[in-house]
Wavefront OBJ file of the C-alpha trace (Angstrom):
o trace
v 60.931 -27.451 -11.657
v 57.337 -26.863 -10.888
v 55.448 -24.438 -13.127
v 52.387 -22.413 -12.289
v 49.233 -24.093 -13.535
v 47.553 -22.546 -16.550
v 44.000 -21.873 -17.540
v 41.163 -20.805 -15.279
v 42.796 -22.122 -12.109
v 45.812 -19.813 -12.588
v 43.531 -16.851 -13.347
v 41.551 -17.518 -10.196
v 44.750 -17.428 -8.144
v 45.673 -14.108 -9.762
v 42.273 -12.732 -8.785
v 42.707 -14.015 -5.245
v 46.101 -12.308 -4.980
v 44.332 -9.019 -5.713
v 41.523 -9.827 -3.289
v 38.883 -9.927 -6.044
v 36.251 -12.555 -6.954
v 36.518 -14.444 -10.251
v 33.587 -12.583 -11.810
v 35.025 -9.079 -11.127
v 35.178 -6.744 -14.102
v 38.383 -5.410 -15.620
v 37.688 -1.935 -14.269
v 37.127 -3.313 -10.771
v 40.384 -5.279 -10.889
v 42.383 -2.272 -12.082
v 40.992 -0.191 -9.231
v 41.750 -2.928 -6.689
v 45.313 -3.272 -8.012
v 46.041 0.411 -7.506
v 44.805 0.249 -3.924
v 46.728 -2.948 -3.143
v 50.088 -1.786 -4.491
v 49.805 1.387 -2.451
v 49.194 -0.665 0.667
v 52.052 -3.186 0.222
v 54.622 -1.025 -1.547
v 58.081 -1.495 0.074
v 58.488 2.286 0.304
v 55.415 2.283 2.553
v 56.791 -0.481 4.751
v 55.168 -3.327 2.847
v 56.537 -6.788 2.177
v 58.610 -6.879 -1.068
v 57.619 -10.438 -1.888
v 53.923 -9.688 -1.541
v 54.378 -6.601 -3.699
v 56.060 -8.667 -6.443
v 53.367 -11.368 -6.312
v 50.648 -8.761 -6.773
v 52.505 -7.202 -9.701
v 52.989 -10.589 -11.405
v 49.341 -11.488 -10.901
v 48.171 -8.198 -12.356
v 50.531 -8.440 -15.341
v 49.223 -11.933 -16.119
v 45.636 -10.681 -15.999
v 46.473 -7.749 -18.299
v 48.067 -10.101 -20.834
v 44.980 -12.338 -20.695
v 42.645 -9.373 -21.238
v 44.677 -8.124 -24.186
v 44.731 -11.600 -25.685
v 40.969 -12.012 -25.233
v 40.305 -8.634 -26.813
v 42.367 -9.592 -29.855
v 40.598 -12.937 -30.165
v 37.181 -11.341 -29.781
v 38.089 -8.794 -32.435
v 38.962 -11.604 -34.829
v 35.680 -13.347 -34.037
v 33.744 -10.152 -34.574
v 35.431 -9.504 -37.910
v 34.721 -13.048 -39.084
v 31.096 -12.859 -37.987
v 30.662 -9.457 -39.593
v 32.293 -10.641 -42.817
v 30.102 -13.725 -43.045
v 27.002 -11.695 -42.206
v 27.897 -9.144 -44.884
v 28.416 -11.863 -47.494
v 25.149 -13.465 -46.515
v 23.293 -10.155 -46.742
v 24.680 -9.533 -50.226
v 23.702 -13.042 -51.280
v 20.194 -12.678 -49.885
v 19.701 -9.344 -51.586
v 20.806 -10.794 -54.890
v 18.447 -13.718 -54.478
v 15.738 -11.378 -53.045
v 15.322 -13.536 -50.028
v 14.862 -12.613 -46.361
v 15.670 -12.533 -43.542
v 19.358 -11.606 -43.925
v 20.431 -13.977 -41.171
v 18.652 -17.196 -40.319
v 18.707 -18.175 -36.621
v 19.973 -21.657 -37.477
v 22.849 -20.202 -39.516
v 23.807 -17.861 -36.716
v 23.792 -20.679 -34.135
v 26.066 -22.777 -36.352
v 28.374 -19.817 -36.897
v 28.655 -19.152 -33.194
v 29.342 -22.826 -32.576
v 32.126 -22.854 -35.156
v 33.711 -19.692 -33.825
v 33.388 -20.626 -30.174
v 36.950 -22.019 -30.238
v 39.975 -20.107 -31.418
v 42.934 -21.488 -33.401
v 44.511 -23.021 -30.239
v 41.170 -24.697 -29.346
v 40.893 -22.551 -26.217
v 37.518 -21.184 -25.146
v 36.819 -17.549 -25.965
v 34.015 -15.290 -24.744
v 32.323 -13.628 -27.719
v 29.170 -12.624 -25.774
v 30.061 -8.963 -25.509
v 30.661 -8.796 -29.248
v 27.422 -10.580 -30.067
v 25.597 -8.105 -27.856
v 27.387 -5.216 -29.558
v 26.274 -6.532 -32.927
v 22.757 -6.756 -31.560
v 22.987 -3.201 -30.253
v 24.052 -1.980 -33.694
v 21.076 -3.692 -35.299
v 18.752 -2.316 -32.618
v 20.014 1.233 -33.167
v 19.477 0.866 -36.915
v 15.909 -0.327 -36.341
v 16.449 -3.942 -37.427
v 14.867 -5.448 -34.318
v 14.439 -8.988 -35.638
v 18.107 -9.292 -36.476
v 19.053 -7.679 -33.141
v 16.958 -10.304 -31.393
v 18.844 -13.086 -33.194
v 22.179 -11.767 -31.948
v 20.847 -11.365 -28.400
v 19.442 -14.894 -28.458
v 22.787 -16.244 -29.624
v 24.665 -14.352 -26.928
v 22.298 -15.652 -24.231
v 22.201 -19.250 -25.454
v 25.713 -20.033 -26.671
v 28.168 -17.473 -25.342
v 30.139 -17.834 -22.155
v 29.462 -14.924 -19.798
v 31.406 -14.753 -16.561
v 29.963 -11.470 -15.280
v 26.391 -11.386 -13.965
v 26.172 -7.686 -14.786
v 26.713 -8.519 -18.458
v 23.863 -11.015 -18.268
v 21.624 -8.288 -16.795
v 22.534 -5.877 -19.594
v 21.902 -8.574 -22.191
v 18.445 -9.392 -20.775
v 17.552 -5.700 -20.599
v 18.583 -5.187 -24.221
v 16.589 -8.221 -25.332
v 13.581 -7.006 -23.310
v 13.687 -3.689 -25.180
v 13.868 -5.593 -28.463
v 10.907 -7.796 -27.566
v 9.015 -4.637 -26.669
v 9.683 -3.134 -30.103
v 8.489 -6.383 -31.678
v 5.327 -6.200 -29.518
v 6.203 -9.421 -27.685
v 5.290 -7.888 -24.350
v 5.122 -11.112 -22.344
v 8.670 -12.028 -23.375
v 9.776 -8.454 -22.679
v 8.382 -8.587 -19.146
v 10.049 -11.955 -18.490
v 13.473 -10.755 -19.659
v 13.130 -7.555 -17.659
v 12.327 -9.635 -14.580
v 15.479 -11.716 -15.167
v 17.477 -8.512 -15.460
v 16.115 -7.229 -12.141
v 16.902 -10.520 -10.414
v 20.522 -10.272 -11.544
v 20.914 -6.541 -10.975
v 18.188 -5.359 -8.567
v 19.419 -1.774 -8.165
v 19.717 -0.998 -11.883
v 17.012 1.354 -13.147
v 16.808 0.253 -16.842
v 15.515 -3.175 -15.827
v 12.572 -1.608 -14.013
v 11.856 0.697 -16.944
v 11.726 -2.243 -19.339
v 9.502 -4.218 -16.963
v 7.121 -1.323 -16.310
v 6.783 -0.531 -20.033
v 5.913 -4.150 -20.868
v 3.447 -4.469 -17.980
v 1.754 -1.265 -19.060
v 1.242 -2.666 -22.555
v -0.101 -5.886 -21.040
v -2.547 -3.763 -18.977
v -1.147 -5.196 -15.761
v -1.777 -1.859 -14.107
v -0.965 -2.672 -10.483
v 2.285 -4.435 -11.424
v 3.239 -1.573 -13.754
v 2.488 0.931 -11.007
v 4.836 -0.882 -8.640
v 7.578 -1.173 -11.290
v 7.413 2.521 -12.129
v 7.546 3.352 -8.420
v 10.675 1.179 -8.055
v 12.189 2.920 -11.089
v 11.754 6.351 -9.488
v 13.562 5.141 -6.377
v 16.571 3.850 -8.328
v 16.923 6.205 -11.300
v 19.390 9.095 -11.198
v 19.240 10.260 -14.808
v 16.793 13.156 -15.214
v 15.443 11.857 -18.502
v 14.768 8.404 -17.075
v 13.172 9.971 -14.006
v 10.822 11.987 -16.195
v 9.905 8.908 -18.227
v 9.161 7.094 -14.964
v 7.032 9.933 -13.618
v 5.037 10.152 -16.840
v 4.537 6.379 -16.900
v 3.456 6.250 -13.273
v 0.922 9.010 -13.876
v -0.508 7.198 -16.912
v -0.856 3.935 -15.024
v -2.394 5.524 -11.945
v -4.838 7.505 -14.061
v -5.863 4.291 -15.787
v -6.286 2.514 -12.451
v -8.478 5.333 -11.212
v -10.581 5.376 -14.389
v -11.083 1.633 -14.246
v -11.883 1.461 -10.544
v -13.509 4.813 -9.758
v -17.204 4.501 -10.540
v -18.309 7.957 -9.431
v -16.995 11.238 -8.036
v -19.412 12.844 -5.611
v -19.246 16.631 -5.923
v -21.381 19.078 -3.968
v -19.751 19.858 -0.639
v -17.971 23.196 -0.313
v -15.573 22.186 2.478
v -13.647 19.055 3.535
v -15.640 15.874 4.142
v -14.865 14.232 7.475
v -17.133 11.191 7.500
v -18.666 8.741 5.051
v -20.940 5.736 5.675
v -23.140 3.307 3.750
v -26.703 2.679 4.827
v -26.698 -0.698 6.656
v -28.791 -3.597 5.419
v -32.221 -3.727 7.082
v -32.797 -6.370 9.731
v -36.021 -7.384 7.991
v -38.037 -6.474 4.903
v -41.657 -5.486 5.176
v -42.568 -6.173 1.553
v -41.114 -6.693 -1.899
v -40.936 -2.962 -2.679
v -38.826 -2.436 0.426
v -36.591 -5.322 -0.662
v -36.047 -3.742 -4.074
v -35.353 -0.332 -2.569
v -32.818 -1.619 -0.075
v -31.032 -3.743 -2.637
v -29.469 -0.488 -3.901
v -26.588 1.066 -1.992
v -27.089 4.380 -0.251
v -24.261 6.552 1.015
v -24.061 9.531 3.387
v -21.293 12.134 3.593
v -20.837 14.729 6.354
v -18.890 17.916 5.720
v -17.596 20.957 7.547
v -19.847 23.047 5.269
v -22.766 22.177 7.568
v -24.471 19.661 5.273
v -24.989 15.927 5.082
v -25.611 14.624 1.578
v -27.285 11.342 0.689
v -26.162 9.619 -2.504
v -27.077 6.625 -4.590
v -24.257 4.159 -5.176
v -22.648 3.279 -7.457
v -24.155 5.888 -9.783
v -23.223 8.781 -7.482
v -26.578 10.528 -8.049
v -27.751 12.860 -5.278
v -30.805 11.706 -3.335
v -31.127 14.430 -0.711
v -29.237 17.258 0.966
v -29.663 17.820 4.693
v -28.926 21.424 5.593
v -29.021 22.015 9.310
v -29.544 25.391 10.967
v -27.343 24.621 13.914
v -23.789 25.291 12.747
v -21.334 22.899 11.211
v -21.809 19.141 11.218
v -19.476 17.395 13.665
v -20.602 13.757 13.458
v -23.248 11.458 11.991
v -24.405 7.854 12.347
v -26.860 5.584 10.513
v -29.212 3.489 12.609
v -27.941 -0.116 12.282
v -31.392 -1.548 11.527
v -31.312 -0.191 7.962
v -34.498 1.794 8.466
v -33.018 4.924 6.911
v -32.774 6.808 10.210
v -29.667 8.987 10.446
v -28.508 11.050 13.432
v -26.506 14.233 12.865
v -24.599 16.156 15.531
v -23.856 19.880 15.282
v -21.434 22.401 16.702
v -24.070 24.168 18.794
v -24.976 20.958 20.686
v -28.082 20.035 18.693
v -28.704 16.458 17.597
v -31.092 16.018 14.675
v -32.756 12.737 13.695
v -33.668 12.482 10.025
v -35.628 9.838 8.163
v -34.362 9.122 4.656
v -37.091 7.869 2.330
v -35.982 6.353 -0.955
v -39.338 5.795 -2.625
v -40.535 2.979 -4.867
v -38.954 4.548 -7.995
v -35.434 4.207 -6.637
v -33.325 2.728 -9.448
v -29.939 2.968 -11.099
v -30.961 5.480 -13.773
v -32.585 8.101 -11.556
v -32.340 8.732 -7.834
v -35.554 9.596 -6.014
v -35.859 10.223 -2.326
v -36.188 12.722 0.455
v -34.986 13.417 3.986
v -37.374 14.598 6.707
v -36.366 15.883 10.137
v -38.069 13.763 12.795
v -36.598 15.341 15.934
v -34.361 18.301 16.737
v -32.938 17.713 20.191
v -31.022 20.339 22.123
v -28.791 17.638 23.499
v -25.821 19.571 24.928
v -24.436 23.026 25.639
v -21.416 22.560 23.358
v -20.638 20.733 20.141
v -21.478 17.053 19.830
v -18.216 15.084 19.539
v -19.540 11.602 18.851
v -22.723 9.541 18.621
v -23.527 5.842 18.584
v -26.665 3.691 18.219
v -27.115 0.454 20.070
v -27.155 -2.631 17.817
v -30.964 -2.596 17.558
v -31.236 1.079 16.616
v -33.622 1.887 19.482
v -31.448 4.231 21.558
v -28.756 6.771 20.713
v -25.847 7.940 22.871
v -24.344 11.420 22.402
v -21.131 12.819 23.867
v -20.262 16.492 23.934
v -17.451 18.956 24.428
v -19.298 20.060 27.603
v -18.130 16.721 29.163
v -21.664 15.316 29.283
v -22.964 12.072 27.806
v -26.670 11.270 27.317
v -28.825 8.448 25.969
v -31.970 9.135 23.916
v -34.996 7.180 22.729
v -34.949 7.457 18.913
v -38.684 6.783 18.531
v -39.794 9.623 20.790
v -36.726 11.831 21.050
v -36.939 11.691 24.822
v -34.015 11.436 27.218
v -33.470 7.919 28.578
v -30.626 8.698 30.961
v -27.992 11.391 31.493
v -24.696 10.020 32.723
v -22.987 11.731 35.670
v -20.255 14.169 34.678
v -17.278 12.172 35.895
v -14.940 12.788 32.952
v -12.852 15.920 33.413
v -11.728 16.344 29.818
v -13.125 15.915 26.302
v -15.110 12.737 25.606
v -13.839 11.458 22.262
v -15.972 8.411 21.608
v -18.958 6.410 22.878
v -19.795 2.788 22.050
v -22.511 0.379 23.200
v -21.789 -3.157 24.327
v -23.018 -5.851 21.891
v -26.103 -6.524 24.030
v -26.890 -2.817 24.316
v -27.055 -2.844 28.129
v -23.805 -0.968 28.778
v -22.107 2.077 27.313
v -18.368 2.793 27.221
v -16.775 6.228 26.858
v -13.217 7.329 25.999
v -11.813 10.637 27.221
v -8.731 12.839 27.106
v -8.650 12.655 30.931
v -6.731 9.335 30.510
v -9.740 7.250 31.574
v -12.330 5.141 29.840
v -15.540 4.383 31.712
v -18.237 1.704 31.506
v -21.805 2.776 32.329
v -24.941 0.817 33.203
v -27.669 2.146 30.914
v -30.676 0.282 32.378
v -29.615 -0.338 35.985
v -28.700 -4.028 35.718
v -25.719 -3.746 38.083
v -25.916 -0.264 39.601
v -28.440 2.536 39.299
v -29.392 3.522 35.708
v -26.605 5.642 34.278
v -24.167 4.636 37.015
v -20.469 4.027 36.382
v -19.552 0.345 36.614
v -15.813 0.507 35.807
v -13.148 3.159 35.418
v -10.494 1.933 32.986
v -7.362 3.955 33.591
v -3.657 3.143 33.681
v -2.068 6.577 33.236
v -1.073 5.737 29.662
v -2.284 9.029 28.250
v -5.446 10.353 26.631
v -7.911 7.753 25.348
v -8.874 8.544 21.760
v -10.612 5.300 20.721
v -12.535 2.463 22.351
v -14.177 -0.755 21.130
v -15.795 -3.960 22.412
v -14.894 -7.411 21.113
v -17.686 -9.094 19.154
v -18.823 -11.109 22.188
v -18.586 -8.205 24.626
v -16.049 -9.926 26.902
v -13.230 -7.451 26.385
v -12.800 -3.731 25.851
v -9.839 -2.362 23.883
v -8.812 1.280 24.205
v -6.211 3.280 22.269
v -4.159 5.770 24.269
v -1.468 8.323 23.508
v 0.977 10.339 25.573
v 3.150 12.757 23.585
v 5.236 13.967 26.521
v 8.991 13.857 25.726
v 9.844 11.335 28.453
v 7.089 8.855 27.545
v 5.921 8.828 23.919
v 3.348 6.093 24.470
v 0.928 4.996 21.744
v -0.616 1.977 23.329
v -3.502 -0.477 23.201
v -4.929 -1.550 26.566
v -7.170 -4.609 26.905
v -9.664 -4.746 29.779
v -12.181 -7.272 31.041
v -15.658 -5.864 30.416
v -16.967 -7.928 33.343
v -14.419 -7.182 36.081
v -12.837 -4.004 34.746
v -9.394 -5.556 35.227
v -6.462 -4.798 32.923
v -5.572 -7.940 30.983
v -2.842 -6.928 28.566
v -1.184 -3.995 26.837
v 0.367 -3.650 23.407
v 3.019 -1.172 22.267
v 4.394 -0.707 18.775
v 3.074 2.362 16.995
v 5.279 5.455 16.911
v 2.456 7.978 16.691
v -1.221 8.271 17.597
v -3.458 5.315 16.713
v -6.078 6.725 14.355
v -8.436 3.800 13.814
v -9.203 0.216 14.880
v -11.015 -2.473 12.883
v -11.966 -5.998 13.992
v -11.857 -9.032 11.715
v -15.566 -9.659 10.980
v -15.369 -13.445 10.745
v -13.002 -14.913 13.365
v -12.148 -18.578 12.888
v -12.805 -19.350 16.545
v -15.331 -17.864 18.942
v -12.605 -16.424 21.144
v -10.323 -15.198 18.338
v -9.964 -11.431 18.485
v -8.028 -10.256 15.417
v -7.557 -6.493 15.281
v -5.863 -4.162 12.783
v -4.881 -0.608 13.714
v -3.708 2.390 11.719
v -1.573 5.281 12.822
v -0.084 8.597 11.832
v 3.247 6.738 11.752
v 2.147 5.369 8.358
v 1.895 1.720 9.420
v -0.745 -0.948 9.785
v -0.300 -3.303 12.697
v -2.086 -6.596 13.270
v -2.814 -7.832 16.780
v -4.100 -11.072 18.221
v -5.899 -9.762 21.296
v -5.744 -12.014 24.366
v -7.998 -11.811 27.401
v -5.731 -13.610 29.860
v -3.718 -11.423 32.260
v -0.316 -11.848 30.624
v 1.400 -8.463 30.676
v 2.848 -6.896 27.540
v 2.011 -8.231 24.090
v 3.382 -7.678 20.596
v 1.855 -7.141 17.195
v 1.745 -10.176 14.942
v 2.507 -8.258 11.737
v 3.463 -4.768 10.571
v 2.884 -3.218 7.134
v 4.962 -0.103 6.454
v 5.693 -0.200 2.718
v 3.873 3.104 2.056
v 5.060 4.922 5.155
v 6.996 7.623 3.330
v 9.178 10.266 4.942
v 8.681 12.014 8.257
v 6.835 15.326 7.777
v 8.504 18.261 9.488
v 6.018 20.090 11.743
v 7.511 23.061 13.623
v 6.624 22.956 17.301
v 4.772 19.616 17.030
v 6.212 16.661 18.934
v 3.849 14.011 17.547
v 5.192 12.262 14.459
v 3.362 12.491 11.150
v 4.576 10.555 8.118
v 3.746 11.204 4.475
v 1.834 7.916 4.371
v -0.068 8.474 7.627
v -3.226 6.341 7.690
v -6.376 8.088 8.904
v -8.830 5.225 8.489
v -8.688 1.426 8.168
v -11.569 -1.001 7.568
v -11.909 -4.753 7.050
v -14.338 -5.612 4.273
v -17.477 -7.530 5.376
v -15.895 -10.908 4.542
v -12.547 -10.249 6.238
v -10.741 -10.855 2.918
v -9.492 -7.309 2.312
v -8.391 -4.272 4.280
v -8.842 -0.723 2.955
v -7.011 2.390 4.122
v -7.438 6.133 3.605
v -4.135 7.993 3.744
v -2.469 11.361 4.200
v -0.839 11.065 0.753
v -4.301 11.269 -0.899
v -4.329 7.538 -1.663
v -6.875 4.795 -1.124
v -5.203 1.407 -0.786
v -6.570 -2.122 -0.532
v -4.534 -4.965 0.983
v -5.078 -8.694 1.152
v -5.952 -9.492 4.758
v -3.913 -12.695 4.770
v -0.999 -11.780 2.520
v -0.941 -8.030 3.414
v 0.010 -7.508 -0.250
v -1.128 -4.172 -1.665
v -3.721 -5.145 -4.265
v -4.889 -1.657 -5.233
v -3.356 1.793 -4.870
v -5.796 4.391 -6.161
v -5.232 8.075 -6.739
v -7.825 10.702 -7.521
v -8.262 12.740 -4.369
v -6.244 15.943 -4.140
v -6.308 16.077 -0.341
v -5.796 13.644 2.565
v -8.371 10.838 2.667
v -10.121 11.129 6.034
v -12.596 8.241 6.034
v -13.514 5.135 4.058
v -16.472 2.749 4.118
v -17.329 -0.621 2.570
v -20.739 -1.399 1.153
v -22.553 -4.160 2.995
v -21.803 -6.696 0.244
v -18.157 -5.629 -0.094
v -18.418 -4.783 -3.823
v -17.995 -1.028 -3.325
v -15.610 1.117 -1.333
v -16.270 4.792 -0.645
v -13.733 7.425 0.386
v -13.939 11.082 1.396
v -11.261 13.730 1.469
v -10.217 17.205 2.480
v -10.642 18.135 -1.187
v -14.428 18.251 -0.598
v -15.216 15.217 -2.772
v -16.103 11.594 -2.180
v -15.369 8.726 -4.551
v -16.937 5.329 -5.094
v -14.541 2.541 -6.083
v -15.293 -0.848 -7.607
v -13.826 -3.608 -5.438
v -15.167 -6.897 -6.759
v -13.201 -9.690 -5.162
v -12.316 -11.391 -8.432
v -10.666 -8.172 -9.686
v -8.588 -7.745 -6.551
v -7.588 -11.382 -6.263
l 1 2 3 4 5 6 7 8 9 10 11 12 13 14 15 16 17 18 19 20 21 22 23 24 25 26 27 28 29 30 31 32 33 34 35 36 37 38 39 40 41 42 43 44 45 46 47 48 49 50 51 52 53 54 55 56 57 58 59 60 61 62 63 64 65 66 67 68 69 70 71 72 73 74 75 76 77 78 79 80 81 82 83 84 85 86 87 88 89 90 91 92 93 94 95 96 97 98 99 100 101 102 103 104 105 106 107 108 109 110 111 112 113 114 115 116 117 118 119 120 121 122 123 124 125 126 127 128 129 130 131 132 133 134 135 136 137 138 139 140 141 142 143 144 145 146 147 148 149 150 151 152 153 154 155 156 157 158 159 160 161 162 163 164 165 166 167 168 169 170 171 172 173 174 175 176 177 178 179 180 181 182 183 184 185 186 187 188 189 190 191 192 193 194 195 196 197 198 199 200 201 202 203 204 205 206 207 208 209 210 211 212 213 214 215 216 217 218 219 220 221 222 223 224 225 226 227 228 229 230 231 232 233 234 235 236 237 238 239 240 241 242 243 244 245 246 247 248 249 250 251 252 253 254 255 256 257 258 259 260 261 262 263 264 265 266 267 268 269 270 271 272 273 274 275 276 277 278 279 280 281 282 283 284 285 286 287 288 289 290 291 292 293 294 295 296 297 298 299 300 301 302 303 304 305 306 307 308 309 310 311 312 313 314 315 316 317 318 319 320 321 322 323 324 325 326 327 328 329 330 331 332 333 334 335 336 337 338 339 340 341 342 343 344 345 346 347 348 349 350 351 352 353 354 355 356 357 358 359 360 361 362 363 364 365 366 367 368 369 370 371 372 373 374 375 376 377 378 379 380 381 382 383 384 385 386 387 388 389 390 391 392 393 394 395 396 397 398 399 400 401 402 403 404 405 406 407 408 409 410 411 412 413 414 415 416 417 418 419 420 421 422 423 424 425 426 427 428 429 430 431 432 433 434 435 436 437 438 439 440 441 442 443 444 445 446 447 448 449 450 451 452 453 454 455 456 457 458 459 460 461 462 463 464 465 466 467 468 469 470 471 472 473 474 475 476 477 478 479 480 481 482 483 484 485 486 487 488 489 490 491 492 493 494 495 496 497 498 499 500 501 502 503 504 505 506 507 508 509 510 511 512 513 514 515 516 517 518 519 520 521 522 523 524 525 526 527 528 529 530 531 532 533 534 535 536 537 538 539 540 541 542 543 544 545 546 547 548 549 550 551 552 553 554 555 556 557 558 559 560 561 562 563 564 565 566 567 568 569 570 571 572 573 574 575 576 577 578 579 580 581 582 583 584 585 586 587 588 589 590 591 592 593 594 595 596 597 598 599 600 601 602 603 604 605 606 607 608 609 610 611 612 613 614 615 616 617 618 619 620 621 622 623 624 625 626 627 628 629 630 631 632 633 634 635 636 637 638 639 640 641 642 643 644 645 646 647 648 649 650 651 652 653
């Protein structure tokens, strides 16, 4: 008569009868058994034979568990007895340690088989012995037991492996072996990725190793997974310590002086040429400007953060500013009452890192418009300046004389949000809430001076941003329509020559806040663009000029998006991680963002990995700017401060 096979094969069949995998725990099997017998019980209409098979399988498993527990108890008693005898012998001989690793390995090897030469699983008991030693403060001995359990014991359950690695990581930590602790914690997380203790062990070790970014990420993962209040508090305290350290290491200066939120920040561009050596020395230092709602523009030395000059206008609050791109120190400032002031910033020959010397002199005060100035832009040579106003007018000025060059016809019927010159400076493009963008001939090359060449409109909503490609062939506009039946947040690509729509791109779920071009495209006709949005995402686009209909983003980054912010009566979405500003660094290696959650983050442009996540501001970060050499990053916030961050490439990489 055939007999059921013994050993592991029979146990596997018992597990299969209960619908459980071989590595299931005893508690899981007991729970599954209760559910199965209820389902197949004859009183419930189940099959009697199936019911009996399940009962027999469960009874066999229970007998095996009881037998294993008895055998493990014997093993534990024998190990404990030998360890006790050895401790007494060592104490008498005044030798240490109490247990040698080689002795313990031999002992485990000898006890690995029971009297019937069948394999037993003493891992849980070895871990328990290690836990006892850990609790008593004998970390070296605890480590020996954990090593033995990991190296020689048979462990069927992956969760037990995770617990063993976590315990050994804690022990390594107490022994100040932080590298080993981090490695074991990583193994624990790989085996049990939703278990909070593994992340706590990993974060603690990384903090000791001064791997601040990694520790920051581990603590953040811990807060997501922890449910125990004590563990949550430990995670919050650890995250704060790590982020404070990151800020102290990376924040070079805090610029204090403005009384109200700062809306705009910009570094002085490099000069196109140097007149003499003193000018070269002066311009080798970084200079920064900040514009605030308190009606002032402040000029700072970077990275020291020392104040060079304060520009206090008499024409209401500051609405916008722009440095002349030639690096001459000319800065244009727009005001609420429609005035546009041109200031010359002089740094002086004594400009150095220890003391900031300089001044700002008003060159021209132009009554440019009848309402506040919304935006300004220089041409690439810094010879003319375009201003756009709330009064729907747009004008171009000569910056050397302050005289009007041309006033564009008032064709826009709603607010003009932005103006931008073409790369050759011959054309000007405007973006408006009237759902149109327009291209204007500044010098009369195609039509009369100031005439409209193209109207770029596709009824996709208000146009809040506009930009030329680096070669001037294409124009990209950002539009938004918050109406309930549309909800469009779209990029439209137009031919700058013909004014024809080439392509459109959808993807963002809220208004597009900023666009930034890759500064060093691999090919002449590569147009790589990154956009930010109030939906908390970065999206990467490969802009095409061929008429090809709808396009898609090449990559999306949403890891810091956060939760949707409830705004009563507001239909447009705003997420906790909304991004207000995004900028490629001058080399195209990194991307920086300023966010609603008061953070400044730096990503690798290729990997999109978050390389830095800096705190410090206590309000949303409205604008960011890279220094011309990419070694510094500046940010400004609603908290009325600006910060200068160290961003050397070797540190980030």
